[in-house]
PAROFI-698624 format. One record per residue (C-alpha): x, y, z. Coordinates in pm, 1 decimal. Layout:
BEGIN
- X, Y, Z
...
END
This chain:
BEGIN
- 10211.3, 267.9, -9912.3
- 10068.3, 332.8, -10256.4
- 9939.4, 48.2, -10468.4
- 10163.3, -31.3, -10762.2
- 10475.2, 84.8, -10577.4
- 10666.4, -230.8, -10662.8
- 10654.8, -377.0, -10314.2
- 10902.7, -648.0, -10221.2
- 10757.3, -874.3, -9949.8
- 10954.4, -869.5, -9624.9
- 10826.8, -1208.8, -9497.1
- 10728.1, -1054.9, -9164.2
- 10394.3, -1234.0, -9179.0
- 10286.1, -1442.0, -8882.4
- 10457.9, -1779.4, -8904.6
- 10521.8, -1745.1, -9277.7
- 10893.9, -1672.9, -9254.4
- 10946.5, -1974.2, -9030.2
- 10744.7, -2193.7, -9265.7
- 10950.5, -2080.3, -9563.4
- 11274.6, -2146.6, -9375.2
- 11167.7, -2502.1, -9299.5
- 11186.5, -2568.7, -9672.0
- 11563.3, -2599.2, -9636.4
- 11532.7, -2818.3, -9328.5
- 11283.4, -3079.6, -9449.5
- 11379.9, -3124.5, -9816.5
- 11466.3, -2888.9, -10095.9
- 11098.2, -2794.7, -10092.2
- 10834.9, -2937.1, -9854.5
- 10603.1, -3146.6, -10068.9
- 10243.3, -3225.2, -9983.3
- 9908.4, -3352.3, -10106.8
- 9554.6, -3222.3, -10067.4
- 9322.6, -3361.1, -9802.9
- 8957.6, -3244.9, -9790.5
- 8801.3, -3200.4, -9448.7
- 8442.2, -3099.5, -9530.0
- 8355.5, -3162.4, -9895.1
- 8498.2, -3392.8, -10163.5
- 8754.1, -3258.8, -10408.8
- 8861.8, -3417.3, -10737.6
- 9224.3, -3342.1, -10648.8
- 9263.3, -3587.8, -10363.8
- 9250.3, -3965.7, -10323.2
- 9079.1, -3915.7, -9987.0
- 8721.6, -3851.4, -9876.8
- 8643.6, -3579.3, -9622.1
- 8500.3, -3836.5, -9381.6
- 8846.3, -3993.2, -9352.8
- 9057.8, -3679.9, -9319.3
- 9221.2, -3778.4, -8990.4
- 9348.1, -4120.6, -9107.5
- 9432.8, -3954.1, -9438.6
- 9683.6, -3730.9, -9259.4
- 9857.1, -4037.6, -9121.3
- 9862.8, -4195.5, -9466.7
- 10011.3, -3879.3, -9613.2
- 10287.8, -3881.8, -9352.4
- 10353.8, -4253.2, -9407.2
- 10398.5, -4183.3, -9779.4
- 10680.1, -3942.9, -9693.3
- 10507.6, -3605.9, -9728.9
- 10606.8, -3352.4, -9460.2
- 10321.6, -3110.3, -9532.7
- 9954.7, -3117.3, -9626.5
- 9715.4, -2878.9, -9799.8
- 9366.8, -2885.9, -9649.7
- 9063.9, -2822.7, -9869.7
- 8828.5, -2622.5, -9648.3
- 8501.1, -2468.0, -9759.9
- 8407.3, -2299.7, -9431.0
- 8665.6, -2270.9, -9153.0
- 8403.5, -2152.0, -8904.0
- 8267.9, -2507.4, -8904.9
- 8605.5, -2652.5, -8806.9
- 8753.3, -2704.1, -8461.5
- 9102.9, -2554.8, -8486.9
- 9214.1, -2748.2, -8179.6
- 9109.5, -3075.6, -8341.3
- 9294.5, -2984.2, -8660.6
- 9608.9, -2898.1, -8464.6
- 9593.9, -3220.4, -8266.6
- 9539.4, -3430.2, -8579.2
- 9832.4, -3268.8, -8759.6
- 10060.6, -3319.6, -8459.9
- 9954.0, -3681.0, -8415.9
- 10010.4, -3756.6, -8784.8
- 10342.7, -3574.6, -8791.7
- 10264.7, -3340.5, -9080.9
- 10260.4, -2961.7, -9106.0
- 9981.9, -2753.0, -9259.1
- 10127.5, -2566.0, -9554.7
- 9816.4, -2418.4, -9711.0
- 9438.6, -2388.3, -9718.8
- 9223.9, -2390.7, -10030.5
- 8916.4, -2170.4, -10065.4
- 8778.7, -2283.4, -10400.9
- 8499.5, -2497.4, -10260.1
- 8331.4, -2182.7, -10128.2
- 8309.0, -2065.2, -10488.5
- 8210.5, -2397.5, -10641.3
- 7950.7, -2498.2, -10381.4
- 7819.8, -2161.9, -10258.8
- 7883.2, -1929.9, -10552.2
- 8098.8, -1687.5, -10354.1
- 8312.2, -1446.3, -10554.9
- 8553.5, -1163.8, -10472.6
- 8487.2, -986.9, -10803.2
- 8110.3, -1004.5, -10844.0
- 7899.2, -689.1, -10860.4
- 7661.5, -846.8, -10608.7
- 7763.4, -668.5, -10288.2
- 7621.6, -933.6, -10054.5
- 7799.2, -1218.7, -10231.2
- 8125.4, -1025.0, -10247.5
- 8102.1, -937.9, -9876.1
- 8044.4, -1304.4, -9792.6
- 8348.5, -1398.8, -10001.0
- 8570.3, -1146.6, -9820.3
- 8451.2, -1271.2, -9482.9
- 8517.0, -1629.7, -9590.7
- 8875.0, -1550.3, -9688.9
- 8924.8, -1374.2, -9356.5
- 8798.0, -1684.8, -9177.0
- 9052.7, -1892.3, -9368.2
- 9321.0, -1643.3, -9268.5
- 9235.6, -1672.8, -8900.4
- 9271.0, -2049.7, -8920.4
- 9590.6, -2029.7, -9126.9
- 9752.9, -1784.4, -8884.7
- 9780.5, -2050.9, -8618.8
- 9986.6, -2275.1, -8847.5
- 10186.7, -2027.2, -9053.5
- 9995.7, -2152.2, -9357.3
- 9921.0, -1982.7, -9689.0
- 9560.8, -1912.4, -9794.7
- 9499.5, -1977.0, -10163.2
- 9271.1, -1757.9, -10371.8
- 9187.3, -1941.4, -10692.6
- 8827.9, -1986.6, -10805.2
- 8709.8, -1762.1, -10523.5
- 8826.7, -1461.7, -10727.5
- 8531.2, -1539.1, -10958.7
- 8498.4, -1705.3, -11297.7
- 8374.7, -1371.7, -11428.7
- 8367.8, -1034.8, -11260.0
- 8525.1, -691.4, -11238.6
- 8897.5, -649.9, -11181.9
- 8844.4, -327.3, -10987.7
- 8612.7, -505.0, -10744.4
- 8863.4, -788.8, -10707.8
- 9134.2, -536.4, -10619.1
- 8904.3, -376.2, -10362.0
- 8815.0, -712.9, -10208.3
- 9176.8, -828.8, -10190.1
- 9281.5, -503.4, -10024.4
- 9023.8, -566.3, -9755.3
- 9139.0, -926.4, -9714.2
- 9505.1, -831.0, -9684.5
- 9425.8, -587.1, -9405.7
- 9297.7, -876.5, -9195.6
- 9472.3, -920.3, -8860.2
- 9694.0, -1111.9, -8820.1
- 9844.6, -1057.8, -9167.5
- 9844.9, -1402.6, -9326.9
- 9999.8, -1475.5, -9667.2
- 9748.6, -1489.0, -9953.3
- 9845.6, -1662.9, -10277.5
- 9648.6, -1548.5, -10582.9
- 9642.6, -1814.9, -10851.8
- 9641.3, -1749.8, -11227.6
- 9383.7, -1986.5, -11381.8
- 9353.5, -2102.2, -11740.7
- 9101.0, -1942.2, -11974.1
- 8860.8, -2237.3, -11948.8
- 8809.4, -2186.2, -11573.8
- 8803.7, -1807.5, -11535.6
- 8795.0, -1494.9, -11748.9
- 9021.2, -1318.5, -11497.8
- 9399.9, -1342.2, -11455.9
- 9537.5, -1616.3, -11675.8
- 9910.6, -1550.2, -11656.7
- 10172.6, -1469.0, -11397.6
- 10227.2, -1131.7, -11564.4
- 9859.0, -1035.1, -11540.5
- 9843.2, -1152.0, -11180.3
- 10157.9, -964.9, -11080.6
- 10008.0, -645.6, -11221.2
- 9699.5, -690.7, -11004.9
- 9908.6, -777.8, -10698.9
- 10096.3, -450.1, -10742.6
- 9765.7, -263.6, -10767.9
- 9655.5, -410.3, -10435.4
- 9985.0, -300.0, -10283.5
- 10004.2, -536.3, -9984.1
- 10312.5, -729.3, -9880.4
- 10109.9, -1032.9, -9775.4
- 9962.1, -1084.5, -10123.4
- 10161.1, -1298.2, -10363.6
- 10114.6, -1563.3, -10629.1
- 10046.5, -1932.6, -10656.0
- 10208.1, -2094.5, -10959.7
- 10024.4, -2398.4, -11097.2
- 10213.1, -2602.6, -11356.2
- 9891.7, -2726.2, -11521.6
- 9742.2, -2380.0, -11572.8
- 10080.8, -2246.9, -11681.8
- 10112.9, -2518.3, -11946.2
- 9803.3, -2370.8, -12111.4
- 9863.6, -1998.3, -12063.6
- 10238.0, -1929.5, -12033.0
- 10483.5, -1919.6, -12321.8
- 10753.2, -2049.9, -12088.7
- 10677.2, -2178.1, -11738.5
- 11032.0, -2130.4, -11613.9
- 11036.1, -1767.2, -11725.0
- 10700.0, -1714.3, -11552.2
- 10844.9, -1848.0, -11226.3
- 11143.1, -1616.4, -11260.1
- 10907.6, -1323.8, -11318.8
- 10713.9, -1409.1, -11002.2
- 11036.0, -1404.7, -10798.9
- 10984.9, -1311.6, -10433.9
- 10612.7, -1280.3, -10494.4
- 10583.2, -1656.2, -10535.0
- 10416.3, -1784.5, -10217.3
- 10301.8, -2134.1, -10317.8
- 10321.7, -2391.3, -10599.5
- 10078.0, -2651.0, -10732.1
- 10204.5, -2947.2, -10931.2
- 10020.7, -3139.6, -11202.5
- 10122.3, -3267.0, -11543.1
- 9978.5, -3156.0, -11877.3
- 9679.0, -3389.7, -11839.0
- 9630.8, -3289.9, -11474.0
- 9758.1, -3629.2, -11362.9
- 10056.3, -3653.1, -11124.8
- 10391.8, -3534.8, -11262.8
- 10539.1, -3798.7, -11489.6
- 10211.6, -3903.6, -11653.0
- 10201.0, -3621.1, -11909.1
- 10449.8, -3436.0, -12123.7
- 10563.7, -3142.0, -11906.8
- 10935.2, -3096.5, -11845.7
- 10956.7, -3045.0, -11470.7
- 11335.1, -3012.2, -11475.7
- 11300.9, -2652.8, -11594.6
- 11047.8, -2587.6, -11316.2
- 11289.2, -2712.4, -11048.7
- 11572.3, -2507.6, -11198.1
- 11363.9, -2189.3, -11201.9
- 11246.5, -2240.1, -10842.6
- 11607.8, -2286.4, -10738.3
- 11713.5, -1974.9, -10927.4
- 11468.5, -1749.3, -10745.3
- 11552.3, -1903.2, -10407.9
- 11203.2, -2035.7, -10352.6
- 11167.4, -2209.0, -10016.1
- 10792.0, -2242.1, -9986.5
- 10589.5, -2558.8, -10023.0
- 10474.1, -2756.5, -10324.5
- 10139.7, -2936.5, -10332.1
- 10012.4, -3199.5, -10572.0
- 9688.7, -3058.8, -10712.8
- 9611.7, -3328.3, -10966.0
- 9360.3, -3599.4, -11034.3
- 9431.2, -3923.7, -10844.3
- 9497.7, -4109.9, -11169.0
- 9559.4, -4373.8, -11274.6
- 9465.3, -4429.3, -10910.3
- 9512.8, -4284.2, -10564.2
- 9817.7, -4496.4, -10498.4
- 9989.4, -4342.2, -10799.6
- 9928.6, -3993.3, -10666.1
- 10075.3, -4081.0, -10326.8
- 10372.7, -4253.1, -10492.1
- 10446.9, -3946.5, -10704.0
- 10642.3, -3785.4, -10421.9
- 10939.2, -4020.2, -10451.0
- 10956.6, -3968.9, -10827.3
- 10942.6, -3591.2, -10784.2
- 11216.2, -3588.3, -10519.9
- 11430.1, -3811.5, -10741.0
- 11398.1, -3539.5, -11002.7
- 11555.2, -3297.7, -10755.6
- 11851.7, -3531.5, -10723.5
- 11749.9, -3632.2, -10372.2
- 11522.9, -3883.0, -10200.5
- 11347.1, -3884.9, -9866.2
END
């Protein structure tokens, strides 16, 4: 099928349809937090050395899903990850890839062929791990802070042809973090150029508060291409500690029939306990509690 043909995703991806359906079974939307398994991340109250007990703590706080921050999946034992998730009673919703960019300098849009090839292979490794769990693979910083859009399109086409076909969520980032793809509209245009049903968007409320005229309208524009959502307030603290109006976000997600997961990608401030406690406040905003 030709790129730019206005593809509507059919949700035939391995495990992805089932994971989306579970959104109606667990809560309105499965809500999770980020747990690093190899390297520290500023968006989690946990250290990578404590990732297994962290999963249990996440479950005890009422979160049904978790987003794992993974720099290199080839260094992980998938069986151990599966066993730890089952023991804790949480489901893997998503994998981040940004640490491969931040710590190794990998980029999907660089003109350096060797670096770009390594970035593609890294995303494919994430996809192989994600396939087992029906999880989404996030492409944020790994697209490159600078680079060429044409090369990014080429790299993403190669990633989307990976077998099995795992859902990839391309994230618009604010202008201070990348020179590429700041808005949902810009990202949708690139997604259409790639022309693959397993490529969609990640919507991040923090980035959108900087770049979008109206976050709710941006969510509506994403529509069926919305594969994942990150939550943070205007100061990148948990929702409720800044000035964003999340009611309009919930309404827009409901309007488009979104049934994927939400993950808290925010600083653990004022402390880690506040981040973990944010789930109850968020669910109360939906008019429901766990």
